[in-house]
ChimeraX commands (.cxc) that place a marker at each C-alpha (Angstrom):
marker #1 position 14.94,-11.58,-14.33 radius 0.5
marker #1 position 17.25,-14.58,-13.90 radius 0.5
marker #1 position 16.42,-16.89,-10.99 radius 0.5
marker #1 position 18.04,-20.06,-9.64 radius 0.5
marker #1 position 15.83,-22.25,-7.44 radius 0.5
marker #1 position 18.08,-24.34,-5.21 radius 0.5
marker #1 position 15.98,-27.31,-4.23 radius 0.5
marker #1 position 13.37,-27.31,-6.99 radius 0.5
marker #1 position 10.89,-29.65,-5.33 radius 0.5
marker #1 position 7.25,-29.37,-4.29 radius 0.5
marker #1 position 7.09,-25.57,-4.04 radius 0.5
marker #1 position 10.08,-24.94,-6.29 radius 0.5
marker #1 position 8.54,-26.66,-9.30 radius 0.5
marker #1 position 5.39,-24.55,-9.02 radius 0.5
marker #1 position 7.52,-21.43,-8.56 radius 0.5
marker #1 position 9.45,-22.32,-11.70 radius 0.5
marker #1 position 6.18,-22.74,-13.63 radius 0.5
marker #1 position 4.92,-19.35,-12.51 radius 0.5
marker #1 position 8.19,-17.53,-13.21 radius 0.5
marker #1 position 8.59,-19.12,-16.66 radius 0.5
marker #1 position 4.98,-18.16,-17.46 radius 0.5
marker #1 position 5.95,-14.56,-16.65 radius 0.5
marker #1 position 8.88,-14.77,-19.12 radius 0.5
marker #1 position 11.71,-15.00,-16.59 radius 0.5
marker #1 position 14.80,-17.15,-17.06 radius 0.5
marker #1 position 14.79,-19.91,-14.48 radius 0.5
marker #1 position 17.19,-22.67,-13.47 radius 0.5
marker #1 position 15.81,-25.43,-11.26 radius 0.5
marker #1 position 18.48,-27.22,-9.21 radius 0.5
marker #1 position 18.03,-30.77,-7.89 radius 0.5
marker #1 position 20.47,-33.12,-6.18 radius 0.5
marker #1 position 19.08,-36.20,-7.87 radius 0.5
marker #1 position 19.13,-36.68,-11.63 radius 0.5
marker #1 position 15.77,-38.44,-11.31 radius 0.5
marker #1 position 14.07,-35.12,-10.53 radius 0.5
marker #1 position 15.41,-33.22,-13.50 radius 0.5
marker #1 position 12.64,-34.30,-15.85 radius 0.5
marker #1 position 10.05,-32.63,-13.60 radius 0.5
marker #1 position 12.10,-29.42,-13.68 radius 0.5
marker #1 position 12.29,-29.47,-17.47 radius 0.5
marker #1 position 8.52,-29.94,-17.69 radius 0.5
marker #1 position 8.04,-26.54,-16.04 radius 0.5
marker #1 position 9.95,-24.85,-18.87 radius 0.5
marker #1 position 12.93,-24.09,-16.60 radius 0.5
marker #1 position 16.47,-25.25,-17.27 radius 0.5
marker #1 position 17.27,-28.32,-15.16 radius 0.5
marker #1 position 20.60,-28.45,-13.33 radius 0.5
marker #1 position 22.00,-31.29,-11.24 radius 0.5
marker #1 position 23.86,-29.84,-8.24 radius 0.5
marker #1 position 24.11,-30.21,-4.46 radius 0.5
marker #1 position 23.96,-27.17,-2.17 radius 0.5
marker #1 position 26.50,-28.81,0.15 radius 0.5
marker #1 position 29.01,-29.24,-2.72 radius 0.5
marker #1 position 30.43,-25.91,-3.97 radius 0.5
marker #1 position 32.09,-27.57,-6.98 radius 0.5
marker #1 position 28.76,-28.84,-8.26 radius 0.5
marker #1 position 27.19,-25.38,-7.87 radius 0.5
marker #1 position 29.58,-24.14,-10.55 radius 0.5
marker #1 position 27.15,-25.65,-13.08 radius 0.5
marker #1 position 24.51,-23.07,-12.11 radius 0.5
marker #1 position 24.90,-19.87,-14.21 radius 0.5
marker #1 position 25.02,-16.33,-12.83 radius 0.5
marker #1 position 21.58,-15.13,-11.75 radius 0.5
marker #1 position 19.94,-12.05,-10.29 radius 0.5
marker #1 position 18.13,-13.91,-7.51 radius 0.5
marker #1 position 18.55,-17.12,-5.53 radius 0.5
marker #1 position 15.64,-19.01,-4.00 radius 0.5
marker #1 position 16.74,-21.56,-1.41 radius 0.5
marker #1 position 13.95,-24.13,-1.15 radius 0.5
marker #1 position 16.00,-27.27,-0.50 radius 0.5
marker #1 position 14.54,-30.00,1.71 radius 0.5
marker #1 position 16.16,-32.25,4.28 radius 0.5
marker #1 position 13.64,-34.94,3.44 radius 0.5
marker #1 position 11.68,-34.70,6.68 radius 0.5
marker #1 position 14.53,-36.22,8.68 radius 0.5
marker #1 position 15.98,-35.09,12.02 radius 0.5
marker #1 position 18.01,-32.14,13.23 radius 0.5
marker #1 position 21.37,-33.36,11.93 radius 0.5
marker #1 position 20.04,-33.77,8.39 radius 0.5
marker #1 position 18.32,-30.40,8.66 radius 0.5
marker #1 position 21.55,-28.71,9.76 radius 0.5
marker #1 position 23.46,-30.21,6.84 radius 0.5
marker #1 position 21.01,-28.71,4.33 radius 0.5
marker #1 position 19.57,-25.57,5.92 radius 0.5
marker #1 position 22.67,-24.28,7.73 radius 0.5
marker #1 position 25.73,-25.83,6.09 radius 0.5
marker #1 position 24.15,-25.97,2.62 radius 0.5
marker #1 position 22.85,-22.41,2.79 radius 0.5
marker #1 position 26.25,-21.10,3.92 radius 0.5
marker #1 position 27.98,-23.08,1.17 radius 0.5
marker #1 position 25.64,-21.69,-1.47 radius 0.5
marker #1 position 26.06,-18.12,-0.23 radius 0.5
marker #1 position 29.85,-18.44,-0.12 radius 0.5
marker #1 position 29.89,-19.82,-3.64 radius 0.5
marker #1 position 27.60,-17.32,-5.33 radius 0.5
marker #1 position 28.91,-14.29,-3.43 radius 0.5
marker #1 position 32.45,-15.05,-4.67 radius 0.5
marker #1 position 31.41,-14.79,-8.31 radius 0.5
marker #1 position 32.22,-11.82,-10.51 radius 0.5
marker #1 position 28.47,-11.28,-10.91 radius 0.5
marker #1 position 26.92,-12.31,-7.59 radius 0.5
marker #1 position 23.14,-12.39,-7.09 radius 0.5
marker #1 position 21.43,-9.33,-5.63 radius 0.5
marker #1 position 19.01,-11.22,-3.46 radius 0.5
marker #1 position 18.18,-14.44,-1.66 radius 0.5
marker #1 position 14.74,-15.71,-0.72 radius 0.5
marker #1 position 14.97,-18.47,1.88 radius 0.5
marker #1 position 11.88,-20.62,2.51 radius 0.5
marker #1 position 11.41,-21.33,6.21 radius 0.5
marker #1 position 8.66,-22.70,8.45 radius 0.5
marker #1 position 6.26,-21.36,11.08 radius 0.5
marker #1 position 7.62,-24.12,13.33 radius 0.5
marker #1 position 10.17,-21.58,14.57 radius 0.5
marker #1 position 7.54,-19.81,16.72 radius 0.5
marker #1 position 7.07,-22.38,19.44 radius 0.5
marker #1 position 3.91,-22.42,21.55 radius 0.5
marker #1 position 1.61,-19.40,21.93 radius 0.5
marker #1 position -1.44,-21.18,23.37 radius 0.5
marker #1 position -3.58,-20.40,20.33 radius 0.5
marker #1 position -2.75,-16.67,20.20 radius 0.5
marker #1 position -1.98,-14.87,16.95 radius 0.5
marker #1 position 1.64,-14.47,15.84 radius 0.5
marker #1 position 3.17,-12.31,13.12 radius 0.5
marker #1 position 6.58,-11.22,11.84 radius 0.5
marker #1 position 7.26,-9.22,15.01 radius 0.5
marker #1 position 6.64,-12.16,17.37 radius 0.5
marker #1 position 9.86,-13.40,19.04 radius 0.5
marker #1 position 10.91,-16.89,17.99 radius 0.5
marker #1 position 10.91,-19.68,20.53 radius 0.5
marker #1 position 11.76,-22.95,18.76 radius 0.5
marker #1 position 11.15,-25.95,21.00 radius 0.5
marker #1 position 12.98,-28.82,19.26 radius 0.5
marker #1 position 16.48,-29.38,17.91 radius 0.5
marker #1 position 15.15,-29.25,14.35 radius 0.5
marker #1 position 13.20,-26.01,14.75 radius 0.5
marker #1 position 16.22,-24.44,16.43 radius 0.5
marker #1 position 18.17,-25.33,13.29 radius 0.5
marker #1 position 15.46,-23.63,11.21 radius 0.5
marker #1 position 15.73,-20.48,13.31 radius 0.5
marker #1 position 19.51,-20.48,12.87 radius 0.5
marker #1 position 19.08,-20.84,9.12 radius 0.5
marker #1 position 16.82,-17.77,9.08 radius 0.5
marker #1 position 19.59,-15.76,10.74 radius 0.5
marker #1 position 22.03,-16.95,8.09 radius 0.5
marker #1 position 19.59,-16.00,5.33 radius 0.5
marker #1 position 19.47,-12.43,6.61 radius 0.5
marker #1 position 22.71,-11.65,8.47 radius 0.5
marker #1 position 25.23,-13.97,6.80 radius 0.5
marker #1 position 23.82,-13.17,3.36 radius 0.5
marker #1 position 24.01,-9.45,4.10 radius 0.5
marker #1 position 27.66,-9.78,5.14 radius 0.5
marker #1 position 28.25,-11.23,1.66 radius 0.5
marker #1 position 26.50,-8.34,-0.07 radius 0.5
marker #1 position 23.31,-10.29,-0.78 radius 0.5
marker #1 position 19.98,-9.03,0.55 radius 0.5
marker #1 position 18.04,-11.81,2.22 radius 0.5
marker #1 position 14.30,-12.37,2.61 radius 0.5
marker #1 position 12.78,-15.12,4.75 radius 0.5
marker #1 position 9.48,-16.49,3.45 radius 0.5
marker #1 position 8.08,-18.32,6.48 radius 0.5
marker #1 position 5.61,-20.93,5.20 radius 0.5
marker #1 position 2.67,-22.31,7.14 radius 0.5
marker #1 position 1.62,-25.93,6.58 radius 0.5
marker #1 position 1.77,-26.72,2.89 radius 0.5
marker #1 position -1.05,-28.54,1.13 radius 0.5
marker #1 position -2.18,-29.01,-2.45 radius 0.5
marker #1 position -1.86,-31.63,-5.21 radius 0.5
marker #1 position -0.52,-34.89,-3.74 radius 0.5
marker #1 position -0.57,-33.38,-0.24 radius 0.5
marker #1 position -4.20,-33.02,0.75 radius 0.5
marker #1 position -3.94,-35.87,3.31 radius 0.5
marker #1 position -7.70,-36.34,3.48 radius 0.5
marker #1 position -7.36,-39.60,5.36 radius 0.5
marker #1 position -5.67,-37.93,8.34 radius 0.5
marker #1 position -8.78,-35.84,9.01 radius 0.5
marker #1 position -11.58,-38.03,7.66 radius 0.5
marker #1 position -10.49,-41.18,9.51 radius 0.5
marker #1 position -9.31,-39.50,12.71 radius 0.5
marker #1 position -8.80,-39.30,15.54 radius 0.5
marker #1 position -8.21,-35.55,15.31 radius 0.5
marker #1 position -6.33,-33.73,18.07 radius 0.5
marker #1 position -7.32,-30.26,19.25 radius 0.5
marker #1 position -5.26,-27.24,18.22 radius 0.5
marker #1 position -5.04,-24.90,15.24 radius 0.5
marker #1 position -4.12,-25.42,11.61 radius 0.5
marker #1 position -2.20,-22.71,9.76 radius 0.5
marker #1 position -2.17,-23.56,6.07 radius 0.5
marker #1 position -1.12,-22.28,2.69 radius 0.5
marker #1 position -1.77,-23.88,-0.68 radius 0.5
marker #1 position 1.34,-24.84,-2.65 radius 0.5
marker #1 position 0.37,-22.42,-5.44 radius 0.5
marker #1 position 0.25,-19.53,-2.97 radius 0.5
marker #1 position 3.53,-20.50,-1.32 radius 0.5
marker #1 position 5.13,-20.31,-4.77 radius 0.5
marker #1 position 3.04,-17.31,-5.77 radius 0.5
marker #1 position 4.11,-15.28,-2.76 radius 0.5
marker #1 position 7.80,-15.87,-3.51 radius 0.5
marker #1 position 7.24,-14.98,-7.16 radius 0.5
marker #1 position 5.45,-11.81,-6.10 radius 0.5
marker #1 position 8.23,-10.77,-3.72 radius 0.5
marker #1 position 10.79,-11.21,-6.48 radius 0.5
marker #1 position 8.82,-9.49,-9.23 radius 0.5
marker #1 position 7.79,-6.51,-7.10 radius 0.5
marker #1 position 11.12,-6.29,-5.25 radius 0.5
marker #1 position 9.33,-6.30,-1.88 radius 0.5
marker #1 position 10.51,-7.19,1.63 radius 0.5
marker #1 position 14.25,-7.14,1.03 radius 0.5
marker #1 position 16.13,-7.86,4.26 radius 0.5
marker #1 position 12.88,-8.87,5.92 radius 0.5
marker #1 position 10.58,-11.72,6.87 radius 0.5
marker #1 position 7.15,-12.47,5.44 radius 0.5
marker #1 position 4.67,-14.94,6.92 radius 0.5
marker #1 position 3.13,-16.88,4.03 radius 0.5
marker #1 position -0.21,-18.23,5.27 radius 0.5
marker #1 position -3.83,-18.01,4.18 radius 0.5
marker #1 position -6.55,-15.79,5.62 radius 0.5
marker #1 position -8.10,-18.17,8.12 radius 0.5
marker #1 position -6.32,-20.28,10.75 radius 0.5
marker #1 position -8.84,-22.92,11.85 radius 0.5
marker #1 position -9.18,-25.33,14.73 radius 0.5
marker #1 position -8.38,-28.90,13.73 radius 0.5
marker #1 position -11.72,-30.10,15.06 radius 0.5
marker #1 position -13.64,-27.50,13.07 radius 0.5
marker #1 position -11.67,-28.25,9.91 radius 0.5
marker #1 position -12.15,-32.01,10.26 radius 0.5
marker #1 position -15.91,-31.63,10.75 radius 0.5
marker #1 position -16.19,-29.31,7.74 radius 0.5
marker #1 position -14.15,-31.66,5.57 radius 0.5
marker #1 position -16.21,-34.69,6.60 radius 0.5
marker #1 position -19.47,-32.86,5.88 radius 0.5
marker #1 position -18.22,-31.74,2.47 radius 0.5
marker #1 position -17.06,-35.28,1.61 radius 0.5
marker #1 position -20.33,-36.80,2.83 radius 0.5
marker #1 position -18.82,-39.03,5.53 radius 0.5
marker #1 position -19.29,-39.24,9.32 radius 0.5
marker #1 position -17.37,-36.75,11.40 radius 0.5
marker #1 position -14.19,-38.23,12.90 radius 0.5
marker #1 position -13.40,-38.99,16.53 radius 0.5
marker #1 position -11.89,-36.07,18.47 radius 0.5
marker #1 position -9.01,-36.18,20.95 radius 0.5
marker #1 position -7.70,-33.69,23.46 radius 0.5
marker #1 position -3.99,-32.88,23.55 radius 0.5
marker #1 position -3.62,-35.00,26.67 radius 0.5
marker #1 position -5.24,-38.00,24.94 radius 0.5
marker #1 position -2.84,-37.85,22.03 radius 0.5
marker #1 position 0.30,-37.10,24.03 radius 0.5
marker #1 position -0.31,-40.27,26.03 radius 0.5
marker #1 position 0.19,-42.36,22.88 radius 0.5
marker #1 position 3.53,-44.09,22.43 radius 0.5
marker #1 position 3.68,-43.81,18.63 radius 0.5
marker #1 position 4.32,-40.06,18.33 radius 0.5
marker #1 position 7.18,-38.74,16.24 radius 0.5
marker #1 position 9.07,-35.63,17.35 radius 0.5
marker #1 position 7.35,-33.63,14.62 radius 0.5
marker #1 position 3.88,-34.83,15.66 radius 0.5
marker #1 position 4.56,-34.06,19.32 radius 0.5
marker #1 position 5.77,-30.57,18.37 radius 0.5
marker #1 position 2.61,-29.90,16.35 radius 0.5
marker #1 position 0.46,-30.86,19.33 radius 0.5
marker #1 position 2.42,-28.76,21.81 radius 0.5
marker #1 position 2.85,-25.61,19.71 radius 0.5
marker #1 position -0.57,-24.05,19.22 radius 0.5
marker #1 position -0.69,-20.69,17.45 radius 0.5
marker #1 position -2.57,-18.76,14.78 radius 0.5
marker #1 position -0.49,-17.09,12.07 radius 0.5
marker #1 position -1.44,-13.71,10.64 radius 0.5
marker #1 position -0.94,-12.84,6.97 radius 0.5
marker #1 position -1.64,-9.13,7.46 radius 0.5
marker #1 position 1.85,-8.14,6.29 radius 0.5
marker #1 position 1.64,-10.32,3.18 radius 0.5
marker #1 position -1.69,-8.70,2.36 radius 0.5
marker #1 position -0.26,-5.23,3.03 radius 0.5
marker #1 position 2.52,-5.96,0.53 radius 0.5
marker #1 position -0.19,-6.47,-2.07 radius 0.5
marker #1 position -0.19,-10.21,-2.66 radius 0.5
marker #1 position -3.60,-11.63,-3.64 radius 0.5
marker #1 position -4.08,-15.25,-2.65 radius 0.5
marker #1 position -5.28,-17.80,-5.20 radius 0.5
marker #1 position -6.83,-19.76,-2.34 radius 0.5
marker #1 position -7.73,-17.36,0.51 radius 0.5
marker #1 position -8.97,-20.14,2.83 radius 0.5
marker #1 position -9.01,-23.92,3.11 radius 0.5
marker #1 position -12.56,-23.86,1.73 radius 0.5
marker #1 position -11.19,-22.69,-1.61 radius 0.5
marker #1 position -8.01,-24.75,-1.54 radius 0.5
marker #1 position -9.60,-28.10,-0.70 radius 0.5
marker #1 position -12.41,-27.89,-3.23 radius 0.5
marker #1 position -10.60,-29.89,-5.93 radius 0.5
marker #1 position -9.71,-32.63,-3.44 radius 0.5
marker #1 position -13.27,-32.82,-2.12 radius 0.5
marker #1 position -14.74,-33.02,-5.63 radius 0.5
marker #1 position -12.29,-35.79,-6.55 radius 0.5
marker #1 position -13.09,-37.70,-3.34 radius 0.5
marker #1 position -16.85,-37.52,-3.90 radius 0.5
marker #1 position -16.46,-38.58,-7.54 radius 0.5
marker #1 position -14.32,-41.55,-6.56 radius 0.5
marker #1 position -16.72,-42.62,-3.80 radius 0.5
marker #1 position -20.04,-41.88,-5.49 radius 0.5
marker link #1:1,2 radius 0.2
marker link #1:2,3 radius 0.2
marker link #1:3,4 radius 0.2
marker link #1:4,5 radius 0.2
marker link #1:5,6 radius 0.2
marker link #1:6,7 radius 0.2
marker link #1:7,8 radius 0.2
marker link #1:8,9 radius 0.2
marker link #1:9,10 radius 0.2
marker link #1:10,11 radius 0.2
marker link #1:11,12 radius 0.2
marker link #1:12,13 radius 0.2
marker link #1:13,14 radius 0.2
marker link #1:14,15 radius 0.2
marker link #1:15,16 radius 0.2
marker link #1:16,17 radius 0.2
marker link #1:17,18 radius 0.2
marker link #1:18,19 radius 0.2
marker link #1:19,20 radius 0.2
marker link #1:20,21 radius 0.2
marker link #1:21,22 radius 0.2
marker link #1:22,23 radius 0.2
marker link #1:23,24 radius 0.2
marker link #1:24,25 radius 0.2
marker link #1:25,26 radius 0.2
marker link #1:26,27 radius 0.2
marker link #1:27,28 radius 0.2
marker link #1:28,29 radius 0.2
marker link #1:29,30 radius 0.2
marker link #1:30,31 radius 0.2
marker link #1:31,32 radius 0.2
marker link #1:32,33 radius 0.2
marker link #1:33,34 radius 0.2
marker link #1:34,35 radius 0.2
marker link #1:35,36 radius 0.2
marker link #1:36,37 radius 0.2
marker link #1:37,38 radius 0.2
marker link #1:38,39 radius 0.2
marker link #1:39,40 radius 0.2
marker link #1:40,41 radius 0.2
marker link #1:41,42 radius 0.2
marker link #1:42,43 radius 0.2
marker link #1:43,44 radius 0.2
marker link #1:44,45 radius 0.2
marker link #1:45,46 radius 0.2
marker link #1:46,47 radius 0.2
marker link #1:47,48 radius 0.2
marker link #1:48,49 radius 0.2
marker link #1:49,50 radius 0.2
marker link #1:50,51 radius 0.2
marker link #1:51,52 radius 0.2
marker link #1:52,53 radius 0.2
marker link #1:53,54 radius 0.2
marker link #1:54,55 radius 0.2
marker link #1:55,56 radius 0.2
marker link #1:56,57 radius 0.2
marker link #1:57,58 radius 0.2
marker link #1:58,59 radius 0.2
marker link #1:59,60 radius 0.2
marker link #1:60,61 radius 0.2
marker link #1:61,62 radius 0.2
marker link #1:62,63 radius 0.2
marker link #1:63,64 radius 0.2
marker link #1:64,65 radius 0.2
marker link #1:65,66 radius 0.2
marker link #1:66,67 radius 0.2
marker link #1:67,68 radius 0.2
marker link #1:68,69 radius 0.2
marker link #1:69,70 radius 0.2
marker link #1:70,71 radius 0.2
marker link #1:71,72 radius 0.2
marker link #1:72,73 radius 0.2
marker link #1:73,74 radius 0.2
marker link #1:74,75 radius 0.2
marker link #1:75,76 radius 0.2
marker link #1:76,77 radius 0.2
marker link #1:77,78 radius 0.2
marker link #1:78,79 radius 0.2
marker link #1:79,80 radius 0.2
marker link #1:80,81 radius 0.2
marker link #1:81,82 radius 0.2
marker link #1:82,83 radius 0.2
marker link #1:83,84 radius 0.2
marker link #1:84,85 radius 0.2
marker link #1:85,86 radius 0.2
marker link #1:86,87 radius 0.2
marker link #1:87,88 radius 0.2
marker link #1:88,89 radius 0.2
marker link #1:89,90 radius 0.2
marker link #1:90,91 radius 0.2
marker link #1:91,92 radius 0.2
marker link #1:92,93 radius 0.2
marker link #1:93,94 radius 0.2
marker link #1:94,95 radius 0.2
marker link #1:95,96 radius 0.2
marker link #1:96,97 radius 0.2
marker link #1:97,98 radius 0.2
marker link #1:98,99 radius 0.2
marker link #1:99,100 radius 0.2
marker link #1:100,101 radius 0.2
marker link #1:101,102 radius 0.2
marker link #1:102,103 radius 0.2
marker link #1:103,104 radius 0.2
marker link #1:104,105 radius 0.2
marker link #1:105,106 radius 0.2
marker link #1:106,107 radius 0.2
marker link #1:107,108 radius 0.2
marker link #1:108,109 radius 0.2
marker link #1:109,110 radius 0.2
marker link #1:110,111 radius 0.2
marker link #1:111,112 radius 0.2
marker link #1:112,113 radius 0.2
marker link #1:113,114 radius 0.2
marker link #1:114,115 radius 0.2
marker link #1:115,116 radius 0.2
marker link #1:116,117 radius 0.2
marker link #1:117,118 radius 0.2
marker link #1:118,119 radius 0.2
marker link #1:119,120 radius 0.2
marker link #1:120,121 radius 0.2
marker link #1:121,122 radius 0.2
marker link #1:122,123 radius 0.2
marker link #1:123,124 radius 0.2
marker link #1:124,125 radius 0.2
marker link #1:125,126 radius 0.2
marker link #1:126,127 radius 0.2
marker link #1:127,128 radius 0.2
marker link #1:128,129 radius 0.2
marker link #1:129,130 radius 0.2
marker link #1:130,131 radius 0.2
marker link #1:131,132 radius 0.2
marker link #1:132,133 radius 0.2
marker link #1:133,134 radius 0.2
marker link #1:134,135 radius 0.2
marker link #1:135,136 radius 0.2
marker link #1:136,137 radius 0.2
marker link #1:137,138 radius 0.2
marker link #1:138,139 radius 0.2
marker link #1:139,140 radius 0.2
marker link #1:140,141 radius 0.2
marker link #1:141,142 radius 0.2
marker link #1:142,143 radius 0.2
marker link #1:143,144 radius 0.2
marker link #1:144,145 radius 0.2
marker link #1:145,146 radius 0.2
marker link #1:146,147 radius 0.2
marker link #1:147,148 radius 0.2
marker link #1:148,149 radius 0.2
marker link #1:149,150 radius 0.2
marker link #1:150,151 radius 0.2
marker link #1:151,152 radius 0.2
marker link #1:152,153 radius 0.2
marker link #1:153,154 radius 0.2
marker link #1:154,155 radius 0.2
marker link #1:155,156 radius 0.2
marker link #1:156,157 radius 0.2
marker link #1:157,158 radius 0.2
marker link #1:158,159 radius 0.2
marker link #1:159,160 radius 0.2
marker link #1:160,161 radius 0.2
marker link #1:161,162 radius 0.2
marker link #1:162,163 radius 0.2
marker link #1:163,164 radius 0.2
marker link #1:164,165 radius 0.2
marker link #1:165,166 radius 0.2
marker link #1:166,167 radius 0.2
marker link #1:167,168 radius 0.2
marker link #1:168,169 radius 0.2
marker link #1:169,170 radius 0.2
marker link #1:170,171 radius 0.2
marker link #1:171,172 radius 0.2
marker link #1:172,173 radius 0.2
marker link #1:173,174 radius 0.2
marker link #1:174,175 radius 0.2
marker link #1:175,176 radius 0.2
marker link #1:176,177 radius 0.2
marker link #1:177,178 radius 0.2
marker link #1:178,179 radius 0.2
marker link #1:179,180 radius 0.2
marker link #1:180,181 radius 0.2
marker link #1:181,182 radius 0.2
marker link #1:182,183 radius 0.2
marker link #1:183,184 radius 0.2
marker link #1:184,185 radius 0.2
marker link #1:185,186 radius 0.2
marker link #1:186,187 radius 0.2
marker link #1:187,188 radius 0.2
marker link #1:188,189 radius 0.2
marker link #1:189,190 radius 0.2
marker link #1:190,191 radius 0.2
marker link #1:191,192 radius 0.2
marker link #1:192,193 radius 0.2
marker link #1:193,194 radius 0.2
marker link #1:194,195 radius 0.2
marker link #1:195,196 radius 0.2
marker link #1:196,197 radius 0.2
marker link #1:197,198 radius 0.2
marker link #1:198,199 radius 0.2
marker link #1:199,200 radius 0.2
marker link #1:200,201 radius 0.2
marker link #1:201,202 radius 0.2
marker link #1:202,203 radius 0.2
marker link #1:203,204 radius 0.2
marker link #1:204,205 radius 0.2
marker link #1:205,206 radius 0.2
marker link #1:206,207 radius 0.2
marker link #1:207,208 radius 0.2
marker link #1:208,209 radius 0.2
marker link #1:209,210 radius 0.2
marker link #1:210,211 radius 0.2
marker link #1:211,212 radius 0.2
marker link #1:212,213 radius 0.2
marker link #1:213,214 radius 0.2
marker link #1:214,215 radius 0.2
marker link #1:215,216 radius 0.2
marker link #1:216,217 radius 0.2
marker link #1:217,218 radius 0.2
marker link #1:218,219 radius 0.2
marker link #1:219,220 radius 0.2
marker link #1:220,221 radius 0.2
marker link #1:221,222 radius 0.2
marker link #1:222,223 radius 0.2
marker link #1:223,224 radius 0.2
marker link #1:224,225 radius 0.2
marker link #1:225,226 radius 0.2
marker link #1:226,227 radius 0.2
marker link #1:227,228 radius 0.2
marker link #1:228,229 radius 0.2
marker link #1:229,230 radius 0.2
marker link #1:230,231 radius 0.2
marker link #1:231,232 radius 0.2
marker link #1:232,233 radius 0.2
marker link #1:233,234 radius 0.2
marker link #1:234,235 radius 0.2
marker link #1:235,236 radius 0.2
marker link #1:236,237 radius 0.2
marker link #1:237,238 radius 0.2
marker link #1:238,239 radius 0.2
marker link #1:239,240 radius 0.2
marker link #1:240,241 radius 0.2
marker link #1:241,242 radius 0.2
marker link #1:242,243 radius 0.2
marker link #1:243,244 radius 0.2
marker link #1:244,245 radius 0.2
marker link #1:245,246 radius 0.2
marker link #1:246,247 radius 0.2
marker link #1:247,248 radius 0.2
marker link #1:248,249 radius 0.2
marker link #1:249,250 radius 0.2
marker link #1:250,251 radius 0.2
marker link #1:251,252 radius 0.2
marker link #1:252,253 radius 0.2
marker link #1:253,254 radius 0.2
marker link #1:254,255 radius 0.2
marker link #1:255,256 radius 0.2
marker link #1:256,257 radius 0.2
marker link #1:257,258 radius 0.2
marker link #1:258,259 radius 0.2
marker link #1:259,260 radius 0.2
marker link #1:260,261 radius 0.2
marker link #1:261,262 radius 0.2
marker link #1:262,263 radius 0.2
marker link #1:263,264 radius 0.2
marker link #1:264,265 radius 0.2
marker link #1:265,266 radius 0.2
marker link #1:266,267 radius 0.2
marker link #1:267,268 radius 0.2
marker link #1:268,269 radius 0.2
marker link #1:269,270 radius 0.2
marker link #1:270,271 radius 0.2
marker link #1:271,272 radius 0.2
marker link #1:272,273 radius 0.2
marker link #1:273,274 radius 0.2
marker link #1:274,275 radius 0.2
marker link #1:275,276 radius 0.2
marker link #1:276,277 radius 0.2
marker link #1:277,278 radius 0.2
marker link #1:278,279 radius 0.2
marker link #1:279,280 radius 0.2
marker link #1:280,281 radius 0.2
marker link #1:281,282 radius 0.2
marker link #1:282,283 radius 0.2
marker link #1:283,284 radius 0.2
marker link #1:284,285 radius 0.2
marker link #1:285,286 radius 0.2
marker link #1:286,287 radius 0.2
marker link #1:287,288 radius 0.2
marker link #1:288,289 radius 0.2
marker link #1:289,290 radius 0.2
marker link #1:290,291 radius 0.2
marker link #1:291,292 radius 0.2
marker link #1:292,293 radius 0.2
marker link #1:293,294 radius 0.2
marker link #1:294,295 radius 0.2
marker link #1:295,296 radius 0.2
marker link #1:296,297 radius 0.2
marker link #1:297,298 radius 0.2
view
């Protein structure tokens, strides 16, 4: 299997490692030359190209599958549109026009497209209700990944990631120091985000569909913060209600959205497809971070 990972960053690098370990040919694409060394260290071929520049994409060879995991760098809706909408369309136009176009696209999206469900469970059948300009861009990009790709003869899968955590992204301080706002956390370890995409490619599952990639146990932020503090051997943090936090004047759009969009994400479909999580819950996924914290603060 020949795979090009467009946007070979946090999840993409781990995906490249897993695919190379399974003897697939992989090309990891980054905009910046500074990131190419990290791609090479996975065993994949490193390629410098920009998804918004069709000429640069000519340096990526023909592949069987595309994975679009590019990032807008956490910036606003305009930056997101440039990458997730314009960049995705550019990449699809470019690869579909080749003599040997890819069979399939996997586009990595976000559970932010759901909007608020007042803590209720959501799954792949739940209607989307994005509440910000940026999440509306993400919902539009999902449509492109399925419908626009299909019109180009490429079958599209949307892998809708919950909140990513893992090496370099445990963010212990956010929960140990507090204050912690009420609501739910839906999480997936980086290795499982990558592992689920690898599994979908290797087993040829969920073509022309959407898969929620999340662990087994959504958890309230208060419960998670208390558990984490107990495991790290520190006092439990201060708790805030939504109203307390929304009254603050230092909230970013993303932080406000997280507070106002409470939901619990189900991974029943992912489990039905046969994927076995490396880290079924936060208790498994945070163990390395907790051990490191206790060792450093012994």
